N, CA, C, O and CB atoms as a CASP TS submission, in Angstrom:
PFRMAT TS
TARGET T0000
AUTHOR 0000-0000-0000
METHOD Language model
MODEL 1
PARENT N/A
ATOM      1  N   MET     1      16.332   3.429 -24.414  1.00  0.00           N
ATOM      2  CA  MET     1      15.354   2.406 -23.637  1.00  0.00           C
ATOM      3  C   MET     1      15.645   1.781 -22.028  1.00  0.00           C
ATOM      4  O   MET     1      16.167   0.680 -21.856  1.00  0.00           O
ATOM      5  CB  MET     1      15.318   1.116 -24.595  1.00  0.00           C
ATOM      6  N   ILE     2      15.473   2.139 -21.581  1.00  0.00           N
ATOM      7  CA  ILE     2      15.893   2.194 -19.717  1.00  0.00           C
ATOM      8  C   ILE     2      15.862   0.324 -19.321  1.00  0.00           C
ATOM      9  O   ILE     2      14.874  -0.378 -19.535  1.00  0.00           O
ATOM     10  CB  ILE     2      14.104   3.366 -18.416  1.00  0.00           C
ATOM     11  N   PHE     3      16.572   0.049 -18.998  1.00  0.00           N
ATOM     12  CA  PHE     3      16.409  -1.384 -18.629  1.00  0.00           C
ATOM     13  C   PHE     3      17.212  -1.874 -16.601  1.00  0.00           C
ATOM     14  O   PHE     3      17.756  -1.313 -15.650  1.00  0.00           O
ATOM     15  CB  PHE     3      17.471  -2.298 -20.233  1.00  0.00           C
ATOM     16  N   CYS     4      16.708  -3.302 -17.049  1.00  0.00           N
ATOM     17  CA  CYS     4      16.807  -3.628 -14.897  1.00  0.00           C
ATOM     18  C   CYS     4      18.046  -4.521 -15.589  1.00  0.00           C
ATOM     19  O   CYS     4      18.084  -5.486 -16.352  1.00  0.00           O
ATOM     20  CB  CYS     4      14.943  -4.924 -13.485  1.00  0.00           C
ATOM     21  N   SER     5      19.068  -3.657 -14.892  1.00  0.00           N
ATOM     22  CA  SER     5      20.491  -4.192 -15.150  1.00  0.00           C
ATOM     23  C   SER     5      20.695  -6.012 -14.553  1.00  0.00           C
ATOM     24  O   SER     5      21.498  -6.925 -14.746  1.00  0.00           O
ATOM     25  CB  SER     5      21.649  -2.987 -14.172  1.00  0.00           C
ATOM     26  N   LYS     6      19.385  -5.783 -13.726  1.00  0.00           N
ATOM     27  CA  LYS     6      19.768  -7.628 -12.688  1.00  0.00           C
ATOM     28  C   LYS     6      19.731  -8.272 -13.807  1.00  0.00           C
ATOM     29  O   LYS     6      20.775  -8.597 -14.373  1.00  0.00           O
ATOM     30  CB  LYS     6      18.413  -8.555 -11.310  1.00  0.00           C
ATOM     31  N   CYS     7      18.138  -8.648 -14.455  1.00  0.00           N
ATOM     32  CA  CYS     7      17.106  -9.198 -15.466  1.00  0.00           C
ATOM     33  C   CYS     7      17.164  -8.917 -16.470  1.00  0.00           C
ATOM     34  O   CYS     7      16.646  -9.600 -17.354  1.00  0.00           O
ATOM     35  CB  CYS     7      16.001  -9.023 -15.347  1.00  0.00           C
ATOM     36  N   LYS     8      17.939  -7.598 -16.747  1.00  0.00           N
ATOM     37  CA  LYS     8      17.636  -6.949 -18.720  1.00  0.00           C
ATOM     38  C   LYS     8      16.372  -7.033 -18.922  1.00  0.00           C
ATOM     39  O   LYS     8      16.289  -6.864 -20.138  1.00  0.00           O
ATOM     40  CB  LYS     8      18.320  -7.953 -20.225  1.00  0.00           C
ATOM     41  N   ALA     9      14.673  -7.279 -18.279  1.00  0.00           N
ATOM     42  CA  ALA     9      14.106  -6.466 -18.489  1.00  0.00           C
ATOM     43  C   ALA     9      13.375  -4.891 -18.989  1.00  0.00           C
ATOM     44  O   ALA     9      12.844  -4.159 -18.155  1.00  0.00           O
ATOM     45  CB  ALA     9      14.223  -6.779 -18.162  1.00  0.00           C
ATOM     46  N   PRO    10      13.440  -4.597 -20.202  1.00  0.00           N
ATOM     47  CA  PRO    10      12.865  -3.362 -20.824  1.00  0.00           C
ATOM     48  C   PRO    10      11.785  -2.239 -19.133  1.00  0.00           C
ATOM     49  O   PRO    10      10.941  -2.597 -18.312  1.00  0.00           O
ATOM     50  CB  PRO    10      11.497  -4.226 -22.492  1.00  0.00           C
ATOM     51  N   LEU    11      12.326  -1.228 -19.342  1.00  0.00           N
ATOM     52  CA  LEU    11      11.580  -0.542 -17.891  1.00  0.00           C
ATOM     53  C   LEU    11      10.679   0.729 -18.489  1.00  0.00           C
ATOM     54  O   LEU    11       9.646   1.255 -18.075  1.00  0.00           O
ATOM     55  CB  LEU    11      12.957   0.181 -16.551  1.00  0.00           C
ATOM     56  N   TYR    12      11.413   0.954 -19.492  1.00  0.00           N
ATOM     57  CA  TYR    12      10.456   2.840 -19.950  1.00  0.00           C
ATOM     58  C   TYR    12      11.494   2.908 -21.306  1.00  0.00           C
ATOM     59  O   TYR    12      12.484   2.235 -21.595  1.00  0.00           O
ATOM     60  CB  TYR    12      10.824   4.909 -18.297  1.00  0.00           C
ATOM     61  N   LYS    13      11.038   3.653 -21.766  1.00  0.00           N
ATOM     62  CA  LYS    13      11.145   4.318 -23.262  1.00  0.00           C
ATOM     63  C   LYS    13      11.323   6.005 -22.849  1.00  0.00           C
ATOM     64  O   LYS    13      10.368   6.780 -22.817  1.00  0.00           O
ATOM     65  CB  LYS    13       9.478   3.965 -24.372  1.00  0.00           C
ATOM     66  N   TYR    14      12.780   6.398 -22.538  1.00  0.00           N
ATOM     67  CA  TYR    14      13.113   7.501 -22.512  1.00  0.00           C
ATOM     68  C   TYR    14      13.316   8.571 -23.295  1.00  0.00           C
ATOM     69  O   TYR    14      14.091   8.207 -24.179  1.00  0.00           O
ATOM     70  CB  TYR    14      13.710   7.393 -22.152  1.00  0.00           C
ATOM     71  N   ARG    15      13.057   9.589 -23.423  1.00  0.00           N
ATOM     72  CA  ARG    15      13.788  11.074 -23.518  1.00  0.00           C
ATOM     73  C   ARG    15      14.253  11.251 -22.762  1.00  0.00           C
ATOM     74  O   ARG    15      13.789  11.867 -21.803  1.00  0.00           O
ATOM     75  CB  ARG    15      13.288  12.170 -23.652  1.00  0.00           C
ATOM     76  N   LYS    16      15.706  10.665 -22.860  1.00  0.00           N
ATOM     77  CA  LYS    16      16.868  11.682 -22.024  1.00  0.00           C
ATOM     78  C   LYS    16      17.442  12.958 -22.615  1.00  0.00           C
ATOM     79  O   LYS    16      17.844  13.011 -23.778  1.00  0.00           O
ATOM     80  CB  LYS    16      18.189  10.890 -21.753  1.00  0.00           C
ATOM     81  N   GLY    17      17.466  13.933 -21.813  1.00  0.00           N
ATOM     82  CA  GLY    17      18.338  15.312 -22.656  1.00  0.00           C
ATOM     83  C   GLY    17      20.249  14.974 -21.624  1.00  0.00           C
ATOM     84  O   GLY    17      20.629  14.318 -20.654  1.00  0.00           O
ATOM     85  N   GLY    18      20.671  15.617 -22.329  1.00  0.00           N
ATOM     86  CA  GLY    18      22.425  15.024 -22.140  1.00  0.00           C
ATOM     87  C   GLY    18      23.431  14.159 -22.695  1.00  0.00           C
ATOM     88  O   GLY    18      23.048  13.227 -23.401  1.00  0.00           O
ATOM     89  N   LYS    19      23.936  14.227 -22.608  1.00  0.00           N
ATOM     90  CA  LYS    19      24.875  12.627 -22.875  1.00  0.00           C
ATOM     91  C   LYS    19      25.491  11.904 -21.452  1.00  0.00           C
ATOM     92  O   LYS    19      26.116  10.847 -21.369  1.00  0.00           O
ATOM     93  CB  LYS    19      26.515  12.984 -23.974  1.00  0.00           C
ATOM     94  N   GLY    20      25.062  12.917 -20.281  1.00  0.00           N
ATOM     95  CA  GLY    20      25.996  11.964 -18.727  1.00  0.00           C
ATOM     96  C   GLY    20      24.844  10.747 -18.464  1.00  0.00           C
ATOM     97  O   GLY    20      23.891  10.233 -19.051  1.00  0.00           O
ATOM     98  N   ALA    21      25.564  10.639 -17.211  1.00  0.00           N
ATOM     99  CA  ALA    21      24.267   8.556 -16.930  1.00  0.00           C
ATOM    100  C   ALA    21      23.282   9.524 -16.172  1.00  0.00           C
ATOM    101  O   ALA    21      23.227  10.727 -15.914  1.00  0.00           O
ATOM    102  CB  ALA    21      25.140   6.438 -15.253  1.00  0.00           C
ATOM    103  N   LEU    22      22.518   8.366 -15.941  1.00  0.00           N
ATOM    104  CA  LEU    22      21.132   8.094 -16.199  1.00  0.00           C
ATOM    105  C   LEU    22      20.607   8.407 -14.801  1.00  0.00           C
ATOM    106  O   LEU    22      20.516   7.421 -14.070  1.00  0.00           O
ATOM    107  CB  LEU    22      20.804   6.561 -16.765  1.00  0.00           C
ATOM    108  N   VAL    23      20.099  10.040 -14.077  1.00  0.00           N
ATOM    109  CA  VAL    23      20.903   9.674 -12.512  1.00  0.00           C
ATOM    110  C   VAL    23      19.100   9.941 -11.874  1.00  0.00           C
ATOM    111  O   VAL    23      18.708   9.625 -10.751  1.00  0.00           O
ATOM    112  CB  VAL    23      22.714  11.263 -11.708  1.00  0.00           C
ATOM    113  N   LYS    24      18.160  10.678 -13.115  1.00  0.00           N
ATOM    114  CA  LYS    24      16.903  10.316 -12.954  1.00  0.00           C
ATOM    115  C   LYS    24      15.840  11.066 -13.938  1.00  0.00           C
ATOM    116  O   LYS    24      15.939  12.133 -14.543  1.00  0.00           O
ATOM    117  CB  LYS    24      16.626  10.525 -11.558  1.00  0.00           C
ATOM    118  N   CYS    25      14.889  10.204 -13.878  1.00  0.00           N
ATOM    119  CA  CYS    25      13.827  10.567 -15.033  1.00  0.00           C
ATOM    120  C   CYS    25      12.282  11.456 -14.414  1.00  0.00           C
ATOM    121  O   CYS    25      11.429  11.369 -13.531  1.00  0.00           O
ATOM    122  CB  CYS    25      13.329   8.870 -15.801  1.00  0.00           C
ATOM    123  N   PHE    26      12.685  12.321 -15.603  1.00  0.00           N
ATOM    124  CA  PHE    26      11.172  13.335 -15.063  1.00  0.00           C
ATOM    125  C   PHE    26       9.468  12.292 -15.838  1.00  0.00           C
ATOM    126  O   PHE    26       9.313  11.773 -16.944  1.00  0.00           O
ATOM    127  CB  PHE    26      11.363  15.695 -16.264  1.00  0.00           C
ATOM    128  N   VAL    27       8.975  12.340 -15.207  1.00  0.00           N
ATOM    129  CA  VAL    27       8.037  11.317 -15.256  1.00  0.00           C
ATOM    130  C   VAL    27       7.491  11.571 -16.982  1.00  0.00           C
ATOM    131  O   VAL    27       7.123  10.847 -17.907  1.00  0.00           O
ATOM    132  CB  VAL    27       6.765  11.527 -13.887  1.00  0.00           C
ATOM    133  N   GLU    28       7.691  13.004 -16.751  1.00  0.00           N
ATOM    134  CA  GLU    28       6.693  13.581 -18.565  1.00  0.00           C
ATOM    135  C   GLU    28       7.382  13.369 -19.637  1.00  0.00           C
ATOM    136  O   GLU    28       6.756  13.346 -20.697  1.00  0.00           O
ATOM    137  CB  GLU    28       6.339  15.376 -18.906  1.00  0.00           C
ATOM    138  N   ARG    29       8.947  13.142 -19.660  1.00  0.00           N
ATOM    139  CA  ARG    29       9.628  12.626 -20.349  1.00  0.00           C
ATOM    140  C   ARG    29       9.374  11.135 -20.838  1.00  0.00           C
ATOM    141  O   ARG    29       9.829  10.848 -21.945  1.00  0.00           O
ATOM    142  CB  ARG    29      10.604  12.843 -19.806  1.00  0.00           C
ATOM    143  N   ILE    30       8.664  10.115 -20.095  1.00  0.00           N
ATOM    144  CA  ILE    30       8.896   9.261 -20.135  1.00  0.00           C
ATOM    145  C   ILE    30       7.789   8.415 -21.413  1.00  0.00           C
ATOM    146  O   ILE    30       7.138   7.413 -21.115  1.00  0.00           O
ATOM    147  CB  ILE    30       9.010   9.035 -18.801  1.00  0.00           C
ATOM    148  N   VAL    31       7.774   8.705 -22.056  1.00  0.00           N
ATOM    149  CA  VAL    31       7.257   7.552 -23.585  1.00  0.00           C
ATOM    150  C   VAL    31       6.444   6.026 -23.345  1.00  0.00           C
ATOM    151  O   VAL    31       5.247   5.796 -23.517  1.00  0.00           O
ATOM    152  CB  VAL    31       8.923   6.925 -24.498  1.00  0.00           C
ATOM    153  N   GLU    32       7.429   5.167 -22.929  1.00  0.00           N
ATOM    154  CA  GLU    32       6.328   3.680 -23.051  1.00  0.00           C
ATOM    155  C   GLU    32       7.061   3.259 -21.186  1.00  0.00           C
ATOM    156  O   GLU    32       8.232   2.967 -20.943  1.00  0.00           O
ATOM    157  CB  GLU    32       6.952   1.920 -25.035  1.00  0.00           C
ATOM    158  N   ASP    33       6.364   3.326 -20.571  1.00  0.00           N
ATOM    159  CA  ASP    33       5.866   2.786 -19.054  1.00  0.00           C
ATOM    160  C   ASP    33       6.041   1.704 -19.813  1.00  0.00           C
ATOM    161  O   ASP    33       5.699   1.784 -20.992  1.00  0.00           O
ATOM    162  CB  ASP    33       4.292   3.129 -18.152  1.00  0.00           C
ATOM    163  N   HIS    34       6.893  -0.158 -19.057  1.00  0.00           N
ATOM    164  CA  HIS    34       6.661  -1.390 -19.126  1.00  0.00           C
ATOM    165  C   HIS    34       6.188  -1.533 -17.555  1.00  0.00           C
ATOM    166  O   HIS    34       5.596  -2.603 -17.417  1.00  0.00           O
ATOM    167  CB  HIS    34       7.919  -2.245 -19.694  1.00  0.00           C
ATOM    168  N   THR    35       6.245  -0.999 -16.680  1.00  0.00           N
ATOM    169  CA  THR    35       6.291  -1.442 -15.110  1.00  0.00           C
ATOM    170  C   THR    35       5.279  -1.405 -14.719  1.00  0.00           C
ATOM    171  O   THR    35       4.637  -0.355 -14.749  1.00  0.00           O
ATOM    172  CB  THR    35       7.000  -0.776 -14.169  1.00  0.00           C
ATOM    173  N   ASP    36       4.676  -2.788 -14.105  1.00  0.00           N
ATOM    174  CA  ASP    36       3.379  -2.282 -12.844  1.00  0.00           C
ATOM    175  C   ASP    36       3.363  -1.472 -12.162  1.00  0.00           C
ATOM    176  O   ASP    36       2.745  -0.435 -12.401  1.00  0.00           O
ATOM    177  CB  ASP    36       3.045  -2.937 -11.889  1.00  0.00           C
ATOM    178  N   LYS    37       4.240  -1.737 -10.766  1.00  0.00           N
ATOM    179  CA  LYS    37       3.852  -0.719 -10.068  1.00  0.00           C
ATOM    180  C   LYS    37       5.300   0.338 -10.075  1.00  0.00           C
ATOM    181  O   LYS    37       6.397   0.312 -10.633  1.00  0.00           O
ATOM    182  CB  LYS    37       3.283  -1.299  -8.570  1.00  0.00           C
ATOM    183  N   LYS    38       4.909   0.834  -9.549  1.00  0.00           N
ATOM    184  CA  LYS    38       6.171   2.703  -9.676  1.00  0.00           C
ATOM    185  C   LYS    38       7.457   2.099  -9.507  1.00  0.00           C
ATOM    186  O   LYS    38       7.613   1.471  -8.460  1.00  0.00           O
ATOM    187  CB  LYS    38       6.052   4.311  -7.995  1.00  0.00           C
ATOM    188  N   CYS    39       8.636   2.168 -10.506  1.00  0.00           N
ATOM    189  CA  CYS    39       9.963   2.049  -9.537  1.00  0.00           C
ATOM    190  C   CYS    39      10.374   0.245  -8.843  1.00  0.00           C
ATOM    191  O   CYS    39      11.152  -0.234  -8.018  1.00  0.00           O
ATOM    192  CB  CYS    39       9.524   3.261  -7.995  1.00  0.00           C
ATOM    193  N   GLU    40       9.310  -0.247  -9.778  1.00  0.00           N
ATOM    194  CA  GLU    40      10.155  -1.257  -9.488  1.00  0.00           C
ATOM    195  C   GLU    40       9.835  -2.330 -10.197  1.00  0.00           C
ATOM    196  O   GLU    40       8.632  -2.550 -10.333  1.00  0.00           O
ATOM    197  CB  GLU    40      10.209  -1.545  -8.222  1.00  0.00           C
ATOM    198  N   CYS    41      11.034  -3.474 -10.964  1.00  0.00           N
ATOM    199  CA  CYS    41      10.849  -4.138 -12.283  1.00  0.00           C
ATOM    200  C   CYS    41       9.879  -4.907 -11.995  1.00  0.00           C
ATOM    201  O   CYS    41       9.645  -5.285 -10.847  1.00  0.00           O
ATOM    202  CB  CYS    41      11.972  -4.877 -12.896  1.00  0.00           C
ATOM    203  N   PRO    42       9.002  -5.318 -13.316  1.00  0.00           N
ATOM    204  CA  PRO    42       7.770  -6.686 -13.780  1.00  0.00           C
ATOM    205  C   PRO    42       8.711  -7.986 -13.569  1.00  0.00           C
ATOM    206  O   PRO    42       8.289  -9.119 -13.338  1.00  0.00           O
ATOM    207  CB  PRO    42       7.081  -6.657 -15.843  1.00  0.00           C
ATOM    208  N   ASN    43      10.007  -7.622 -13.686  1.00  0.00           N
ATOM    209  CA  ASN    43      10.363  -9.440 -13.990  1.00  0.00           C
ATOM    210  C   ASN    43      10.982 -10.056 -12.851  1.00  0.00           C
ATOM    211  O   ASN    43      10.779 -11.237 -12.568  1.00  0.00           O
ATOM    212  CB  ASN    43      11.547  -9.792 -15.308  1.00  0.00           C
ATOM    213  N   CYS    44      11.892  -9.135 -12.044  1.00  0.00           N
ATOM    214  CA  CYS    44      12.466  -9.842 -10.576  1.00  0.00           C
ATOM    215  C   CYS    44      11.852  -8.430  -9.533  1.00  0.00           C
ATOM    216  O   CYS    44      12.666  -8.108  -8.667  1.00  0.00           O
ATOM    217  CB  CYS    44      14.760 -10.132 -10.526  1.00  0.00           C
ATOM    218  N   GLN    45      10.969  -7.874  -9.545  1.00  0.00           N
ATOM    219  CA  GLN    45      10.680  -6.883  -8.443  1.00  0.00           C
ATOM    220  C   GLN    45      11.732  -6.296  -7.476  1.00  0.00           C
ATOM    221  O   GLN    45      11.547  -6.153  -6.268  1.00  0.00           O
ATOM    222  CB  GLN    45       9.766  -7.475  -7.633  1.00  0.00           C
ATOM    223  N   SER    46      12.784  -5.993  -8.103  1.00  0.00           N
ATOM    224  CA  SER    46      14.015  -5.446  -7.430  1.00  0.00           C
ATOM    225  C   SER    46      13.396  -4.025  -7.781  1.00  0.00           C
ATOM    226  O   SER    46      12.694  -3.716  -8.744  1.00  0.00           O
ATOM    227  CB  SER    46      15.717  -5.912  -8.074  1.00  0.00           C
ATOM    228  N   THR    47      13.819  -3.315  -6.812  1.00  0.00           N
ATOM    229  CA  THR    47      13.583  -1.289  -6.733  1.00  0.00           C
ATOM    230  C   THR    47      14.537  -1.049  -7.518  1.00  0.00           C
ATOM    231  O   THR    47      15.601  -1.665  -7.458  1.00  0.00           O
ATOM    232  CB  THR    47      13.870  -0.205  -5.104  1.00  0.00           C
ATOM    233  N   PHE    48      14.369  -0.414  -8.094  1.00  0.00           N
ATOM    234  CA  PHE    48      15.354   0.906  -8.834  1.00  0.00           C
ATOM    235  C   PHE    48      15.667   2.307  -9.142  1.00  0.00           C
ATOM    236  O   PHE    48      16.408   3.066  -9.766  1.00  0.00           O
ATOM    237  CB  PHE    48      15.376   0.856  -9.652  1.00  0.00           C
ATOM    238  N   ALA    49      14.466   2.187  -8.175  1.00  0.00           N
ATOM    239  CA  ALA    49      14.467   4.519  -7.875  1.00  0.00           C
ATOM    240  C   ALA    49      13.908   4.376  -6.781  1.00  0.00           C
ATOM    241  O   ALA    49      13.868   3.333  -6.129  1.00  0.00           O
ATOM    242  CB  ALA    49      13.259   6.020  -9.054  1.00  0.00           C
ATOM    243  N   ARG    50      13.201   5.934  -6.360  1.00  0.00           N
ATOM    244  CA  ARG    50      12.956   6.303  -5.784  1.00  0.00           C
ATOM    245  C   ARG    50      11.671   7.719  -6.134  1.00  0.00           C
ATOM    246  O   ARG    50      12.150   8.651  -6.780  1.00  0.00           O
ATOM    247  CB  ARG    50      14.062   6.228  -5.342  1.00  0.00           C
ATOM    248  N   GLU    51      10.809   7.800  -5.906  1.00  0.00           N
ATOM    249  CA  GLU    51       9.637   8.607  -6.296  1.00  0.00           C
ATOM    250  C   GLU    51      10.195   9.793  -5.980  1.00  0.00           C
ATOM    251  O   GLU    51      11.190   9.521  -5.309  1.00  0.00           O
ATOM    252  CB  GLU    51       8.251   8.335  -5.615  1.00  0.00           C
ATOM    253  N   THR    52      10.047  11.495  -6.154  1.00  0.00           N
ATOM    254  CA  THR    52      10.606  12.787  -5.854  1.00  0.00           C
ATOM    255  C   THR    52      10.444  13.471  -6.377  1.00  0.00           C
ATOM    256  O   THR    52      10.185  13.204  -7.550  1.00  0.00           O
ATOM    257  CB  THR    52      11.524  13.008  -5.745  1.00  0.00           C
ATOM    258  N   LEU    53      10.462  14.925  -5.945  1.00  0.00           N
ATOM    259  CA  LEU    53      10.631  16.431  -6.971  1.00  0.00           C
ATOM    260  C   LEU    53      11.387  16.441  -7.561  1.00  0.00           C
ATOM    261  O   LEU    53      12.100  15.450  -7.718  1.00  0.00           O
ATOM    262  CB  LEU    53      10.830  17.675  -6.573  1.00  0.00           C
ATOM    263  N   ILE    54      11.573  17.560  -8.153  1.00  0.00           N
ATOM    264  CA  ILE    54      12.709  17.723  -8.332  1.00  0.00           C
ATOM    265  C   ILE    54      12.751  18.642  -9.345  1.00  0.00           C
ATOM    266  O   ILE    54      12.741  18.382 -10.548  1.00  0.00           O
ATOM    267  CB  ILE    54      13.331  16.652  -8.489  1.00  0.00           C
ATOM    268  N   ARG    55      12.828  20.401  -8.513  1.00  0.00           N
ATOM    269  CA  ARG    55      12.108  21.892  -8.664  1.00  0.00           C
ATOM    270  C   ARG    55      10.409  21.490  -9.568  1.00  0.00           C
ATOM    271  O   ARG    55       9.901  21.752 -10.658  1.00  0.00           O
ATOM    272  CB  ARG    55      13.439  23.187  -9.905  1.00  0.00           C
ATOM    273  N   GLY    56      10.051  20.758  -8.373  1.00  0.00           N
ATOM    274  CA  GLY    56       8.328  20.827  -8.657  1.00  0.00           C
ATOM    275  C   GLY    56       8.028  20.041  -9.431  1.00  0.00           C
ATOM    276  O   GLY    56       6.821  19.955  -9.658  1.00  0.00           O
ATOM    277  N   THR    57       8.816  19.267 -10.060  1.00  0.00           N
ATOM    278  CA  THR    57       8.473  18.530 -11.008  1.00  0.00           C
ATOM    279  C   THR    57       8.411  16.661 -10.823  1.00  0.00           C
ATOM    280  O   THR    57       9.440  15.986 -10.817  1.00  0.00           O
ATOM    281  CB  THR    57       9.423  19.051 -11.993  1.00  0.00           C
ATOM    282  N   PRO    58       7.862  16.429 -10.769  1.00  0.00           N
ATOM    283  CA  PRO    58       7.436  14.524 -10.760  1.00  0.00           C
ATOM    284  C   PRO    58       8.327  13.739 -11.138  1.00  0.00           C
ATOM    285  O   PRO    58       8.100  13.513 -12.327  1.00  0.00           O
ATOM    286  CB  PRO    58       6.289  13.955 -11.735  1.00  0.00           C
ATOM    287  N   ALA    59       9.763  12.853 -10.605  1.00  0.00           N
ATOM    288  CA  ALA    59      10.770  12.549 -10.512  1.00  0.00           C
ATOM    289  C   ALA    59      10.947  11.314 -10.159  1.00  0.00           C
ATOM    290  O   ALA    59      10.471  11.159  -9.034  1.00  0.00           O
ATOM    291  CB  ALA    59      11.243  13.242  -9.958  1.00  0.00           C
ATOM    292  N   TYR    60      11.524  10.097 -10.683  1.00  0.00           N
ATOM    293  CA  TYR    60      11.995   8.740 -10.615  1.00  0.00           C
ATOM    294  C   TYR    60      13.963   9.605 -10.440  1.00  0.00           C
ATOM    295  O   TYR    60      14.577  10.379 -11.174  1.00  0.00           O
ATOM    296  CB  TYR    60      11.371   7.471 -12.465  1.00  0.00           C
ATOM    297  N   LYS    61      14.470   8.631  -8.519  1.00  0.00           N
ATOM    298  CA  LYS    61      15.634   9.242  -8.666  1.00  0.00           C
ATOM    299  C   LYS    61      16.449   7.854  -8.778  1.00  0.00           C
ATOM    300  O   LYS    61      16.576   7.072  -7.836  1.00  0.00           O
ATOM    301  CB  LYS    61      16.013  10.333  -7.458  1.00  0.00           C
ATOM    302  N   MET    62      16.897   7.694  -9.868  1.00  0.00           N
ATOM    303  CA  MET    62      17.941   6.226  -9.353  1.00  0.00           C
ATOM    304  C   MET    62      18.197   5.657  -9.067  1.00  0.00           C
ATOM    305  O   MET    62      19.319   6.129  -8.880  1.00  0.00           O
ATOM    306  CB  MET    62      18.468   5.797  -9.089  1.00  0.00           C
ATOM    307  N   ILE    63      18.318   4.087  -8.466  1.00  0.00           N
ATOM    308  CA  ILE    63      19.619   3.960  -7.631  1.00  0.00           C
ATOM    309  C   ILE    63      20.378   3.597  -7.884  1.00  0.00           C
ATOM    310  O   ILE    63      20.212   2.419  -8.198  1.00  0.00           O
ATOM    311  CB  ILE    63      19.752   3.523  -6.801  1.00  0.00           C
ATOM    312  N   GLY    64      21.833   4.088  -8.021  1.00  0.00           N
ATOM    313  CA  GLY    64      23.106   3.444  -8.500  1.00  0.00           C
ATOM    314  C   GLY    64      22.947   2.272  -9.329  1.00  0.00           C
ATOM    315  O   GLY    64      22.792   1.353  -8.525  1.00  0.00           O
ATOM    316  N   GLY    65      22.909   1.888 -10.292  1.00  0.00           N
ATOM    317  CA  GLY    65      23.546   0.376 -10.690  1.00  0.00           C
ATOM    318  C   GLY    65      22.875  -0.334 -10.713  1.00  0.00           C
ATOM    319  O   GLY    65      23.256  -1.504 -10.693  1.00  0.00           O
ATOM    320  N   LYS    66      21.575  -0.031 -10.767  1.00  0.00           N
ATOM    321  CA  LYS    66      20.661  -0.250 -10.371  1.00  0.00           C
ATOM    322  C   LYS    66      19.610  -0.945 -12.396  1.00  0.00           C
ATOM    323  O   LYS    66      19.058  -1.930 -12.884  1.00  0.00           O
ATOM    324  CB  LYS    66      20.292   1.322  -9.287  1.00  0.00           C
ATOM    325  N   VAL    67      20.104   0.862 -12.821  1.00  0.00           N
ATOM    326  CA  VAL    67      19.628   0.165 -14.580  1.00  0.00           C
ATOM    327  C   VAL    67      20.486   0.686 -15.184  1.00  0.00           C
ATOM    328  O   VAL    67      21.386   1.473 -14.891  1.00  0.00           O
ATOM    329  CB  VAL    67      18.115   0.534 -15.457  1.00  0.00           C
ATOM    330  N   MET    68      20.064   0.058 -16.326  1.00  0.00           N
ATOM    331  CA  MET    68      21.254   0.863 -17.932  1.00  0.00           C
ATOM    332  C   MET    68      20.456   1.369 -18.553  1.00  0.00           C
ATOM    333  O   MET    68      19.315   1.021 -18.251  1.00  0.00           O
ATOM    334  CB  MET    68      22.180  -0.131 -19.234  1.00  0.00           C
ATOM    335  N   ALA    69      20.545   2.131 -19.393  1.00  0.00           N
ATOM    336  CA  ALA    69      20.123   2.745 -20.218  1.00  0.00           C
ATOM    337  C   ALA    69      20.722   2.598 -21.724  1.00  0.00           C
ATOM    338  O   ALA    69      21.951   2.668 -21.718  1.00  0.00           O
ATOM    339  CB  ALA    69      20.170   3.831 -19.694  1.00  0.00           C
ATOM    340  N   LYS    70      20.002   2.361 -23.344  1.00  0.00           N
ATOM    341  CA  LYS    70      20.685   2.302 -24.269  1.00  0.00           C
ATOM    342  C   LYS    70      19.908   2.950 -25.296  1.00  0.00           C
ATOM    343  O   LYS    70      20.359   3.059 -26.436  1.00  0.00           O
ATOM    344  CB  LYS    70      21.109   1.090 -24.471  1.00  0.00           C
TER
END
């Protein structure tokens, strides 16, 4: 589960690969999306990521310190 660091609101349920820090989220691995607008917290409206393509696959590149994964 991925949460907003600022207000602790749930953002995504995500199937993460590997043990490292959460740097990017591939759109196809998001199981549940709790956001209204892309890359914006539904509770405090802070931007937590940027849309990008990684090796041709749509993904969200996380902004450091804006999200926490559990």
